[in-house]
C-alpha positions, 0 to 999 in steps of 0.5 A, spaced: 500 500 500 505 504 501 508 504 494 501 505 491 501 512 495 508 514 493 506 513 486 500 517 487 504 523 490 509 522 484 503 523 479 500 529 483 507 533 482 506 533 475 498 534 474 497 538 480 503 543 481 505 545 488 499 550 489 494 549 495 488 547 490 488 540 493 485 536 499 490 531 500 497 532 502 503 528 504 508 531 509 515 530 509 522 533 511 524 537 517 527 531 520 521 526 519 523 519 519 516 517 516 511 521 512 504 523 514 498 526 511 494 532 511 486 531 509 481 537 509 474 534 511 467 537 510 463 535 516 456 534 512 454 532 506 450 526 502 452 519 501 457 519 496 460 526 496 467 524 499 472 525 494 477 521 491 476 515 496 481 510 493 487 515 494 484 517 501 483 510 503 490 508 501 494 513 505 490 512 511 491 505 511 499 507 510 498 511 517 499 509 524 494 513 527 488 517 525 488 524 528 482 528 528 479 535 531 476 531 536 474 524 537 467 524 537 466 517 540 468 519 546 462 524 547 456 521 550 449 523 549 449 527 556 455 530 555 453 532 548 447 535 550 451 539 556 456 542 551 451 544 546 448 549 551 449 556 552 453 559 559 448 561 564 441 562 563 441 565 556 436 563 552 434 564 545 428 569 546 433 574 549 438 574 543 432 576 538 426 581 538 420 578 539 418 579 532 425 576 530 424 570 535 417 569 532 420 569 525 425 564 527 420 559 530 415 560 525 420 557 520 422 551 525 415 550 525 413 550 518 420 548 514 423 543 519 417 541 523 421 542 530 419 546 536 424 552 537 421 553 544 425 546 546 431 549 544 431 555 548 438 554 551 442 551 545 448 555 542 445 558 535 451 555 531 449 548 534 442 550 532 444 552 525 446 545 523 438 543 523 437 548 518 443 545 514 441 538 514 434 540 511 438 544 505 442 538 503 439 534 496 438 528 500 434 525 506 437 525 513 438 518 513 443 519 507 447 524 510 454 523 512 461 527 513 468 526 512 470 524 519 464 519 520 467 515 514 474 516 516 473 513 523 469 507 520 475 506 515 480 506 521 476 502 525 476 496 520 483 497 519 485 497 527 488 504 526 487 508 533 484 515 533 486 521 537 483 528 537 487 534 537 482 538 542 477 535 547 470 536 546 470 541 552 475 545 549 471 546 542 465 547 546 469 553 549 471 556 542 463 557 541 462 560 547 467 565 546 463 567 540 458 572 542 451 569 542 448 575 539 453 574 533 451 567 532 444 568 533 444 574 527 448 568 523 442 563 524 437 569 522 440 571 516 441 563 514 433 562 514 431 569 511 435 567 505 434 560 504 436 560 497 442 563 498 444 559 503 442 553 499 446 555 493 452 556 498 452 549 501 451 546 494 457 549 491 461 547 497 459 540 496 460 540 489 467 543 490 469 539 495 467 533 491 471 535 486 477 537 490 477 544 489 480 547 495 481 554 493 474 555 491 471 551 497 475 556 501 472 562 497 465 560 498 466 558 505 468 565 507 465 570 503 459 574 505 459 572 512 458 578 517 461 574 523 467 571 519 472 576 521 470 575 528 470 567 528 476 567 523 481 568 529 478 564 534 476 558 529 481 558 524 488 561 525 489 560 533 487 553 532 491 552 526 497 555 530 496 550 536 495 544 532 502 545 528 505 545 535 501 538 537 502 535 530 510 537 530 510 532 536 505 527 533 509 526 526 516 525 529 516 517 530 509 515 526 505 516 520 499 520 522 493 521 517 491 528 519 483 530 518 481 537 519 476 541 516 478 543 509 478 551 511 484 550 516 488 548 510 489 554 505 491 561 506 497 565 510 494 562 516 492 555 514 496 549 516 499 548 509 503 555 510 504 554 517 507 547 516 511 549 510 514 555 515 516 550 520 520 547 514 516 541 512 515 539 505 508 539 503 506 535 496 499 534 493 496 527 492 492 526 486 485 523 487 483 517 484 476 516 482 
């Protein structure tokens, strides 16, 4: 399997160049005894939307550990509910005017068949996931995500799974973004559902085709809260992850799977790892 993965790296150097427009990368150099792999994930899509299954699986099978943002298997239902709640006694009704709340409640009643009153204490960003799931071009039973598929593959191959962050830390990140900002984004999402749906479908299409640059552009454009969230959710975490990954990759081959938005840009993992002296080469997907 290792020889096949090396071949994929070689032909990618011919066809893909050394830009950032790839989802799967080989990490070598800077004293590494063995190469590791970096893969950009998408948390939510329909079954069959994982790009380049063969090349991804071959490199994962060559790894000694799957490293994700967090290990979801360690989060029980009770803990998940607790971590999804806003701090203190904050409620959704406090984050909106009466008219705005009724508008949101009406949308959940008619479009999602959900009672918003039962979600009073949940973080607005978490509630947004209910909206996005219904905007996918498939039913709920046919939804998937990169992390879910990679975890299943790793378990089948007896590859251990580790997380870069604890669930508690991730919940704290969302708490550091003002709930008012999160609430405004949720309302904006349901007020222009067609635009939200077009953006989501475009991201899935670019992801399926391995177009990282286009995916990043759509994910970060025209978002009121992005500048505030960028520092908290992307840049700061990327810097922390580079320090952790530098240790993890020293003596073992890691398959690192994190959100695709963490890879590109000056503050992205590709650039930060290169600044540390690592060599990153894109790996061509096999359809």
